[in-house]
All heavy atoms as an XYZ file, in Angstrom:
653
protein
N    -106.418      0.099     35.912
C    -105.776      1.093     36.703
C    -106.671      1.702     37.748
O    -106.284      2.573     38.503
N    -107.987      1.297     37.871
C    -108.889      1.808     38.864
C    -108.342      1.537     40.255
O    -107.864      0.411     40.566
C    -110.288      1.108     38.705
C    -111.338      1.440     39.714
C    -111.729      2.953     39.525
C    -112.467      0.573     39.583
N    -108.344      2.589     41.145
C    -107.855      2.426     42.486
C    -108.971      2.810     43.474
O    -109.617      3.854     43.265
C    -106.683      3.370     42.675
C    -105.506      2.901     41.899
C    -104.251      3.811     42.180
O    -104.393      4.799     42.961
N    -103.128      3.405     41.695
N    -109.220      1.980     44.451
C    -110.197      2.222     45.464
C    -109.680      1.826     46.854
O    -108.818      0.965     46.955
C    -111.533      1.479     45.198
C    -112.170      1.923     43.927
C    -111.304     -0.003     45.130
N    -110.181      2.488     47.936
C    -109.751      2.009     49.257
C    -110.186      0.624     49.551
O    -111.315      0.213     49.168
C    -110.484      2.999     50.175
C    -110.840      4.152     49.348
C    -111.010      3.629     47.927
N    -109.319     -0.151     50.206
C    -109.686     -1.533     50.565
C    -110.075     -1.599     52.036
O    -109.942     -0.584     52.728
C    -108.564     -2.566     50.202
C    -107.314     -2.326     50.961
O    -107.296     -1.802     52.011
N    -106.197     -2.797     50.313
N    -110.486     -2.754     52.480
C    -110.947     -2.903     53.833
C    -109.887     -2.928     54.888
O    -110.126     -2.924     56.069
C    -111.824     -4.152     53.933
C    -113.107     -4.151     53.111
C    -113.809     -5.455     53.245
C    -114.012     -3.031     53.516
N    -108.598     -2.964     54.451
C    -107.489     -3.064     55.412
C    -106.779     -1.648     55.596
O    -105.727     -1.584     56.170
C    -106.493     -4.072     55.031
O    -105.922     -3.816     53.751
C    -107.087     -5.453     55.049
N    -107.335     -0.632     54.935
C    -106.787      0.681     55.110
C    -105.839      1.111     53.929
O    -105.392      2.204     53.887
N    -105.639      0.222     53.007
C    -104.728      0.531     51.881
C    -105.562      0.892     50.664
O    -106.735      1.143     50.715
N    -104.876      0.772     49.543
C    -105.564      1.063     48.195
C    -105.472     -0.173     47.315
O    -104.333     -0.728     47.150
C    -104.844      2.237     47.520
C    -104.940      3.506     48.353
C    -105.499      2.496     46.106
C    -106.389      4.089     48.540
N    -106.591     -0.605     46.843
C    -106.691     -1.775     45.906
C    -106.556     -1.201     44.472
O    -107.303     -0.251     44.228
C    -107.844     -2.660     46.080
N    -105.817     -1.834     43.676
C    -105.664     -1.381     42.266
C    -106.025     -2.491     41.273
O    -105.539     -3.600     41.433
C    -104.244     -0.860     41.973
C    -104.102     -0.390     40.550
C    -102.709      0.128     40.210
O    -101.834      0.120     41.152
O    -102.443      0.483     39.077
N    -106.846     -2.246     40.308
C    -107.140     -3.243     39.275
C    -105.984     -3.254     38.258
O    -105.540     -2.208     37.723
C    -108.430     -2.878     38.490
C    -108.766     -3.802     37.334
S    -109.197     -5.525     37.855
C    -110.758     -5.264     38.454
N    -105.429     -4.462     38.081
C    -104.259     -4.589     37.176
C    -104.680     -5.024     35.741
O    -105.854     -5.393     35.563
C    -103.341     -5.657     37.738
C    -102.816     -5.385     39.193
C    -102.073     -6.555     39.707
C    -102.006     -4.128     39.243
N    -103.854     -4.902     34.758
C    -104.170     -5.263     33.434
C    -104.632     -6.777     33.287
O    -105.313     -7.109     32.305
C    -102.828     -5.064     32.636
C    -102.172     -4.019     33.397
C    -102.514     -4.313     34.808
N    -104.303     -7.601     34.256
C    -104.683     -9.022     34.216
C    -106.047     -9.245     34.865
O    -106.517    -10.341     35.009
C    -103.622     -9.943     34.783
C    -103.449     -9.711     36.307
O    -104.124     -8.955     36.953
N    -102.429    -10.360     36.897
N    -106.761     -8.167     35.241
C    -108.087     -8.200     35.853
C    -108.066     -8.719     37.281
O    -109.033     -9.116     37.769
C    -109.079     -8.949     34.981
C    -109.556     -8.138     33.834
N    -110.604     -8.458     33.107
C    -109.068     -7.005     33.214
C    -110.812     -7.637     32.104
N    -109.894     -6.683     32.188
N    -106.875     -8.723     37.894
C    -106.708     -9.127     39.317
C    -106.345     -7.829     40.033
O    -105.883     -6.881     39.501
C    -105.664    -10.224     39.481
C    -106.061    -11.518     38.955
N    -106.616    -12.535     39.728
C    -106.100    -12.074     37.691
C    -106.936    -13.547     39.051
N    -106.608    -13.290     37.774
N    -106.632     -7.847     41.357
C    -106.402     -6.638     42.120
C    -105.157     -6.852     43.027
O    -104.759     -7.945     43.286
C    -107.601     -6.271     42.985
C    -107.956     -7.346     44.028
C    -108.777     -5.971     42.121
C    -109.018     -6.874     45.009
N    -104.668     -5.708     43.489
C    -103.588     -5.771     44.542
C    -104.340     -5.829     45.927
O    -105.391     -5.289     46.079
C    -102.738     -4.502     44.514
O    -103.584     -3.357     44.706
C    -101.985     -4.358     43.205
N    -103.740     -6.598     46.809
C    -104.340     -6.715     48.143
C    -103.161     -7.173     49.121
O    -102.236     -7.810     48.705
C    -105.486     -7.651     48.221
C    -105.231     -9.017     47.634
C    -106.564     -9.800     47.541
C    -106.343    -11.118     46.769
N    -107.587    -11.842     46.552
N    -103.328     -6.910     50.402
C    -102.343     -7.309     51.361
C    -102.526     -8.819     51.711
O    -103.600     -9.368     51.516
C    -102.625     -6.431     52.592
C    -104.088     -6.135     52.493
C    -104.347     -6.100     50.988
N    -101.386     -9.385     52.151
C    -101.438    -10.714     52.734
C    -101.539    -10.617     54.193
O    -100.762     -9.940     54.848
C    -100.127    -11.510     52.349
C    -100.153    -12.873     52.968
C    -100.070    -11.627     50.785
N    -102.534    -11.297     54.782
C    -102.731    -11.262     56.242
C    -102.432    -12.644     56.836
O    -102.857    -13.682     56.294
C    -104.230    -10.898     56.543
C    -104.706     -9.567     55.951
C    -106.131     -9.421     56.192
C    -103.933     -8.394     56.550
N    -101.700    -12.686     57.906
C    -101.458    -13.885     58.640
C    -102.045    -13.742     60.014
O    -101.758    -12.685     60.659
C     -99.963    -14.212     58.710
C     -99.351    -14.441     57.320
C     -99.670    -15.455     59.615
C     -97.926    -14.616     57.254
N    -102.823    -14.691     60.449
C    -103.535    -14.523     61.741
C    -103.676    -15.804     62.504
O    -103.340    -16.882     62.028
N    -104.138    -15.641     63.717
C    -104.451    -16.797     64.586
C    -105.944    -16.818     64.810
O    -106.556    -15.818     65.046
C    -103.724    -16.642     65.919
C    -102.251    -16.599     65.814
C    -101.550    -16.312     67.194
O    -102.238    -15.809     68.109
O    -100.408    -16.692     67.288
N    -106.496    -18.053     64.731
C    -107.867    -18.212     65.001
C    -108.115    -18.195     66.560
O    -107.493    -18.935     67.251
C    -108.482    -19.547     64.421
C    -108.270    -19.488     62.907
C    -109.939    -19.647     64.692
C    -108.639    -20.802     62.190
N    -109.005    -17.346     66.993
C    -109.371    -17.268     68.409
C    -110.421    -18.266     68.757
O    -111.088    -18.834     67.922
C    -109.800    -15.810     68.744
C    -108.824    -14.788     68.383
C    -107.499    -14.973     69.049
O    -107.387    -14.957     70.264
N    -106.408    -15.196     68.307
N    -110.693    -18.459     70.036
C    -111.614    -19.394     70.573
C    -113.081    -19.079     70.085
O    -113.883    -19.944     69.844
C    -111.624    -19.412     72.075
N    -113.295    -17.768     69.874
C    -114.645    -17.428     69.444
C    -114.821    -17.431     67.895
O    -115.863    -17.050     67.388
C    -115.038    -15.976     69.945
C    -114.062    -14.905     69.432
O    -113.151    -15.260     68.601
O    -114.253    -13.732     69.756
N    -113.798    -17.912     67.219
C    -113.879    -18.081     65.764
C    -113.356    -16.864     65.000
O    -113.311    -16.872     63.746
N    -113.062    -15.784     65.661
C    -112.505    -14.585     65.033
C    -111.024    -14.730     64.823
O    -110.392    -15.633     65.360
C    -112.842    -13.344     65.898
C    -114.332    -13.062     66.014
C    -114.973    -12.717     64.657
O    -114.457    -11.899     63.919
N    -116.036    -13.449     64.373
N    -110.423    -13.815     64.065
C    -109.020    -13.875     63.756
C    -108.295    -12.767     64.435
O    -108.760    -11.635     64.570
C    -108.761    -13.761     62.253
C    -109.134    -14.926     61.456
C    -110.433    -15.084     60.927
C    -108.228    -15.980     61.307
C    -110.825    -16.172     60.232
C    -108.619    -17.070     60.558
C    -109.834    -17.200     60.042
N    -107.073    -13.005     64.964
C    -106.190    -12.027     65.512
C    -105.070    -11.917     64.500
O    -104.296    -12.831     64.301
C    -105.677    -12.452     66.890
C    -104.706    -11.463     67.454
O    -104.831    -10.248     67.065
O    -103.888    -11.833     68.316
N    -105.022    -10.802     63.729
C    -104.015    -10.569     62.744
C    -102.635    -10.382     63.397
O    -102.493     -9.478     64.169
C    -104.392     -9.362     61.843
C    -105.735     -9.560     61.225
C    -103.278     -9.208     60.730
C    -105.985    -10.820     60.392
N    -101.703    -11.263     63.031
C    -100.357    -11.127     63.658
C     -99.370    -10.528     62.691
O     -98.274    -10.070     63.107
C     -99.845    -12.467     64.214
C    -100.721    -12.932     65.317
C     -99.733    -13.527     63.147
N     -99.623    -10.510     61.399
C     -98.729     -9.960     60.406
C     -99.516     -9.570     59.145
O    -100.526    -10.177     58.765
C     -97.643    -10.997     60.019
O     -96.812    -10.449     59.049
N     -99.110     -8.417     58.555
C     -99.766     -7.962     57.355
C     -98.694     -7.263     56.423
O     -97.880     -6.566     56.882
C    -100.849     -6.928     57.645
C    -101.500     -6.366     56.501
C    -102.674     -5.403     56.933
O    -103.248     -5.543     57.978
N    -102.978     -4.505     56.032
N     -98.817     -7.644     55.078
C     -97.898     -7.028     54.152
C     -98.541     -5.804     53.532
O     -99.692     -5.580     53.713
C     -97.600     -7.990     53.039
O     -98.724     -8.213     52.209
C     -97.012     -9.324     53.542
N     -97.762     -5.073     52.760
C     -98.301     -4.053     51.838
C     -99.066     -4.814     50.757
O     -99.042     -6.000     50.632
C     -97.201     -3.177     51.288
C     -96.439     -2.386     52.234
C     -97.292     -1.277     52.871
O     -98.068     -0.642     52.145
O     -97.119     -1.089     54.111
N     -99.815     -4.013     49.926
C    -100.574     -4.652     48.902
C     -99.619     -5.394     47.906
O     -98.521     -4.804     47.511
C    -101.399     -3.594     48.105
C    -102.656     -3.160     48.861
C    -102.383     -2.239     50.032
O    -101.256     -1.727     50.077
O    -103.281     -2.130     50.875
N     -99.947     -6.561     47.524
C     -99.187     -7.342     46.519
C    -100.086     -7.538     45.290
O    -101.288     -7.645     45.406
C     -98.669     -8.725     47.104
C     -97.729     -8.499     48.239
C     -99.859     -9.502     47.552
N     -99.412     -7.541     44.094
C    -100.193     -7.755     42.896
C    -100.753     -9.126     42.792
O    -100.042    -10.150     43.021
C     -99.214     -7.428     41.798
C     -97.852     -7.650     42.394
C     -98.013     -7.391     43.839
N    -102.011     -9.235     42.283
C    -102.634    -10.551     42.077
C    -102.090    -11.092     40.748
O    -101.923    -10.342     39.832
N    -101.889    -12.413     40.667
C    -101.285    -13.067     39.506
C    -102.392    -14.029     38.946
O    -102.959    -14.769     39.718
C    -100.020    -13.779     39.802
C     -99.253    -14.162     38.588
O     -99.712    -13.938     37.469
O     -98.148    -14.652     38.729
N    -102.652    -13.965     37.715
C    -103.679    -14.851     37.104
C    -103.237    -16.264     37.040
O    -104.044    -17.189     37.139
C    -103.997    -14.376     35.689
N    -101.937    -16.509     36.865
C    -101.452    -17.920     36.665
C    -100.219    -18.112     37.603
O     -99.311    -17.293     37.759
C    -101.001    -18.104     35.247
C    -102.096    -17.850     34.333
C    -102.233    -16.667     33.508
C    -103.285    -18.572     34.101
N    -103.433    -16.732     32.854
C    -104.124    -17.858     33.105
C    -103.704    -19.763     34.538
C    -105.314    -18.378     32.719
C    -104.866    -20.302     34.119
C    -105.680    -19.604     33.208
N    -100.145    -19.301     38.179
C     -99.062    -19.626     39.103
C     -97.800    -19.987     38.334
O     -97.906    -20.614     37.273
C     -99.413    -20.783     40.019
O     -98.280    -21.046     40.877
C     -99.834    -22.064     39.324
N     -96.634    -19.570     38.814
C     -95.329    -19.937     38.235
C     -94.876    -21.243     38.746
O     -93.862    -21.716     38.286
C     -94.326    -18.825     38.561
C     -94.735    -17.522     37.896
O     -95.404    -17.479     36.867
O     -94.296    -16.496     38.465
N     -95.612    -21.880     39.563
C     -95.133    -23.148     40.242
C     -95.617    -24.375     39.478
O     -95.223    -25.484     39.799
C     -95.533    -23.199     41.668
C     -94.952    -22.075     42.503
C     -95.684    -20.978     42.872
C     -93.660    -22.153     42.861
C     -95.141    -19.954     43.599
C     -93.042    -21.088     43.622
C     -93.791    -19.995     43.993
N     -96.510    -24.234     38.504
C     -96.949    -25.349     37.662
C     -96.468    -25.150     36.276
O     -96.650    -24.135     35.684
C     -98.466    -25.473     37.696
C     -99.133    -25.724     38.997
C    -100.640    -25.672     38.883
C     -98.761    -27.065     39.636
N     -95.794    -26.166     35.704
C     -95.188    -25.983     34.357
C     -96.231    -25.516     33.333
O     -95.929    -24.726     32.414
C     -94.659    -27.287     34.030
C     -94.423    -27.999     35.369
C     -95.529    -27.439     36.287
N     -97.470    -26.071     33.382
C     -98.464    -25.731     32.404
C     -98.899    -24.257     32.415
O     -99.263    -23.721     31.436
C     -99.759    -26.592     32.616
C     -99.508    -28.111     32.736
C     -99.119    -28.560     34.083
O     -99.538    -28.034     35.089
O     -98.283    -29.502     34.161
N     -98.865    -23.687     33.631
C     -99.286    -22.239     33.722
C     -98.125    -21.332     33.893
O     -98.378    -20.115     33.763
C    -100.318    -22.116     34.852
O     -99.681    -22.293     36.099
N     -96.940    -21.762     34.066
C     -95.751    -20.877     34.212
C     -95.491    -20.082     32.972
O     -95.029    -19.003     33.051
C     -94.533    -21.702     34.657
N     -95.977    -20.536     31.845
C     -95.766    -19.868     30.584
C     -96.895    -18.973     30.201
O     -96.892    -18.302     29.220
C     -95.517    -20.894     29.375
C     -94.239    -21.712     29.652
C     -96.734    -21.788     29.227
N     -97.927    -18.931     31.070
C     -99.103    -18.162     30.737
C     -99.059    -16.736     31.403
O     -98.623    -16.620     32.577
C    -100.376    -18.847     31.178
C    -100.682    -20.199     30.487
C    -101.874    -20.854     31.119
C    -100.855    -20.035     29.005
N     -99.562    -15.757     30.784
C     -99.761    -14.442     31.380
C    -101.134    -13.985     30.984
O    -101.749    -14.411     30.039
C     -98.676    -13.342     30.970
C     -98.686    -13.188     29.484
C     -97.330    -13.791     31.458
C     -97.817    -11.979     29.029
N    -101.656    -13.030     31.773
C    -102.955    -12.361     31.476
C    -102.760    -10.926     31.363
O    -102.238    -10.304     32.248
C    -103.926    -12.702     32.624
O    -105.148    -12.073     32.363
N    -103.078    -10.337     30.189
C    -102.891     -8.912     29.988
C    -103.952     -8.416     29.070
O    -103.865     -8.502     27.862
C    -101.469     -8.584     29.445
C    -101.190     -7.096     29.333
O    -102.152     -6.276     29.350
O    -100.022     -6.716     29.221
N    -105.042     -7.946     29.682
C    -106.186     -7.427     28.887
C    -105.916     -6.045     28.231
O    -106.516     -5.676     27.307
C    -107.417     -7.387     29.735
C    -107.868     -8.813     30.020
C    -107.727     -9.443     31.195
C    -108.555     -9.734     29.190
N    -108.264    -10.706     31.146
C    -108.744    -10.876     29.907
C    -109.025     -9.660     27.858
C    -109.440    -11.997     29.372
C    -109.667    -10.739     27.339
C    -109.857    -11.872     28.060
N    -104.991     -5.268     28.842
C    -104.753     -3.965     28.358
C    -103.866     -3.903     27.046
O    -104.181     -3.208     26.132
C    -104.066     -3.171     29.477
C    -103.985     -1.690     29.235
C    -103.461     -0.975     30.486
O    -102.703     -1.492     31.221
N    -103.975      0.247     30.685
N    -102.827     -4.663     27.120
C    -101.866     -4.673     25.979
C    -102.172     -5.817     24.940
O    -102.216     -5.553     23.765
C    -100.461     -4.792     26.436
O    -100.177     -3.784     27.391
C     -99.439     -4.625     25.309
N    -102.309     -7.002     25.461
C    -102.523     -8.185     24.603
C    -103.987     -8.470     24.334
O    -104.231     -9.325     23.441
C    -101.814     -9.422     25.266
C    -100.285     -9.247     25.499
C     -99.812    -10.428     26.345
C     -99.628     -9.151     24.167
N    -104.899     -7.928     25.100
C    -106.299     -8.271     24.944
C    -106.453     -9.796     25.068
O    -107.274    -10.365     24.361
C    -106.881     -7.714     23.623
C    -108.398     -7.642     23.691
O    -108.973     -7.483     24.761
N    -109.034     -7.794     22.538
N    -105.850    -10.372     26.087
C    -105.896    -11.805     26.210
C    -105.736    -12.137     27.701
O    -104.906    -11.609     28.380
C    -104.805    -12.465     25.442
S    -104.758    -14.259     25.560
N    -106.532    -13.058     28.187
C    -106.430    -13.495     29.565
C    -105.670    -14.782     29.738
O    -105.325    -15.191     30.868
N    -105.259    -15.411     28.674
C    -104.503    -16.618     28.701
C    -103.512    -16.655     27.547
O    -103.641    -17.408     26.655
C    -105.437    -17.869     28.671
C    -104.738    -19.204     28.981
S    -105.933    -20.637     28.757
C    -106.654    -20.679     30.345
N    -102.434    -15.848     27.638
C    -101.503    -15.705     26.570
C    -100.289    -16.591     26.877
O     -99.678    -16.510     27.926
C    -101.030    -14.243     26.524
C    -100.057    -13.961     25.364
C    -100.542    -13.819     24.066
C     -98.708    -13.953     25.563
C     -99.679    -13.569     22.966
C     -97.792    -13.690     24.516
C     -98.279    -13.534     23.268
O     -97.416    -13.294     22.212
N     -99.971    -17.516     25.960
C     -98.837    -18.395     26.086
C     -97.596    -17.681     25.568
O     -97.529    -17.330     24.412
C     -99.114    -19.647     25.269
C     -98.061    -20.721     25.547
O     -96.854    -20.493     25.537
N     -98.535    -21.925     25.837
N     -96.653    -17.469     26.455
C     -95.425    -16.728     26.131
C     -94.441    -17.578     25.225
O     -93.599    -17.064     24.586
C     -94.674    -16.266     27.364
O     -94.363    -17.322     28.187
C     -95.518    -15.209     28.121
N     -94.583    -18.988     25.330
C     -93.723    -19.817     24.429
C     -94.223    -19.799     22.996
O     -93.454    -19.639     22.063
C     -93.736    -21.183     25.007
C     -92.891    -21.350     26.273
C     -92.798    -22.751     26.736
O     -93.595    -23.589     26.358
O     -91.869    -23.043     27.546
N     -95.546    -19.999     22.836
C     -96.085    -20.071     21.426
C     -96.482    -18.684     20.957
O     -96.837    -18.565     19.763
C     -97.329    -21.007     21.480
O     -98.344    -20.482     22.263
C     -96.970    -22.397     21.918
N     -96.500    -17.714     21.855
C     -96.916    -16.323     21.500
C     -98.328    -16.305     20.892
O     -98.491    -15.611     19.928
C     -95.846    -15.684     20.579
C     -94.507    -15.508     21.263
C     -93.486    -14.795     20.422
O     -93.750    -14.562     19.205
O     -92.424    -14.429     20.956
N     -99.219    -17.030     21.514
C    -100.598    -17.064     21.067
C    -101.542    -16.901     22.207
O    -101.162    -17.223     23.380
C    -100.954    -18.439     20.373
O    -100.708    -19.484     21.327
C    -100.127    -18.653     19.091
N    -102.742    -16.395     21.925
C    -103.752    -16.266     22.925
C    -104.512    -17.576     22.996
O    -105.229    -17.959     21.991
C    -104.715    -15.088     22.622
S    -105.842    -14.801     23.932
N    -104.443    -18.308     24.051
C    -105.088    -19.603     24.216
C    -106.572    -19.533     24.364
O    -107.328    -20.287     23.818
C    -104.474    -20.405     25.346
C    -105.084    -21.762     25.486
C    -102.943    -20.537     25.183
N    -107.013    -18.505     25.094
C    -108.467    -18.322     25.331
C    -108.803    -16.885     24.933
O    -108.441    -15.929     25.578
C    -108.708    -18.517     26.878
C    -110.194    -18.360     27.186
C    -110.493    -18.539     28.676
O    -109.597    -18.964     29.456
N    -111.602    -18.317     29.087
N    -109.683    -16.782     23.910
C    -110.062    -15.540     23.379
C    -111.334    -14.950     24.116
O    -111.560    -13.807     24.182
C    -110.317    -15.598     21.900
C    -109.100    -15.940     21.050
C    -109.480    -16.131     19.611
C    -108.090    -14.814     21.193
N    -112.195    -15.889     24.614
C    -113.459    -15.446     25.143
C    -113.525    -15.881     26.626
O    -112.913    -16.837     27.041
C    -114.668    -16.097     24.457
C    -114.708    -15.664     23.030
O    -114.538    -14.481     22.707
N    -114.956    -16.605     22.135
N    -114.194    -15.131     27.392
C    -114.379    -15.409     28.823
C    -115.230    -16.667     29.001
O    -116.081    -16.978     28.189
C    -115.050    -14.256     29.571
O    -115.358    -14.538     30.881
N    -115.047    -17.372     30.143
C    -115.816    -18.519     30.437
C    -117.139    -18.108     31.133
O    -118.023    -18.953     31.391
C    -115.106    -19.480     31.383
C    -113.991    -20.227     30.685
O    -114.040    -20.397     29.485
N    -112.970    -20.632     31.467
N    -117.310    -16.835     31.401
C    -118.460    -16.364     32.158
C    -119.372    -15.468     31.289
O    -119.025    -14.859     30.394
C    -118.024    -15.559     33.375
C    -117.114    -16.421     34.204
C    -115.734    -16.214     34.232
C    -117.629    -17.415     35.051
C    -114.897    -17.024     34.986
C    -116.800    -18.186     35.804
C    -115.412    -17.982     35.790
O    -114.607    -18.764     36.569
């Protein structure tokens, strides 16, 4: 739940899945290699696992409630108990 100012003027929040909220920026690359931002969203929550792959669509990460970063919602088990780092 830690909240801090981010570099785009909003507030980044640490979520129970250990990912942060951040805005999505769409831009054009300029001739000098810099970006011209043409669109920006409000902060969106980071997701640990993609819903677009069947293998990870059933996974959630919730360190606050489940104490697990790779919880399988079908088998109701924590697949990974320890960090890889």
